[in-house]
N, C-alpha and C positions, 0 to 999 in steps of 0.2 A: 475530574478531568479538565485540563486547561483548555482555553480557547485554541491554542496552537495544536494540541493533540486532537481536538475535534476536527480542525481543518485538515490535519494529516489523514485522519480516517476518511473524511469526505473525498480527499484526493485519491486515496486507495480505492474507494468504491467507484469513483469515476474511471480510473484506469481499468478496473476489472470489468465494468459495464462496457466500456469502449472496446476492450480486448475481446469480450464475448461477441459483440456485434461484428467486429472485424473478422474473427474466426468463422462466424456463421456466414459471412459474405465471401469467404475464400481468401481473404487477405491475411494469410498465415503469418508472414513475417511481422506485419504491423500488429496483429493480435497478440502474437507471442511476446513482442516487445512491450506492449502495454501490461501484460500479465507479469513480466519480469520486473517492470518498474514498480508495480504494486507490491511484489514480493520484497524488493529492496526497501521500500518505504516501511512496510510492515515489520521487517526485521529490525530496522533502525528504531522504530517506535517501541518495539518490545525490548530492545537492548537499553534504551533510555529508561524505560519503566523498571527494568531489572536493576539498573545502576541506582536509580532513585530509591528502590526498596532496600538495597544494600546499605546505603547511607543512613537510612532511617533505622534499620534493624541492626 
C-alpha cells in the first residue's frame, strides 16, 4: 500500500468518526455529509485499485 493510499484511508476513517459523532449529537446533515464524503473517497480508492489490478493482470 502506498503512502497516498494510507493517507486516503486515514481520511476516510476521520470522515466516518466525525460523521458518527455528528449523528450522535443530532447534527444529521453534517453527519450524513461526512459519511457521504467517506463513501466517495472509498469508492475512488477501490476504483483505483481495480484499475491497477487490471493493468497488472
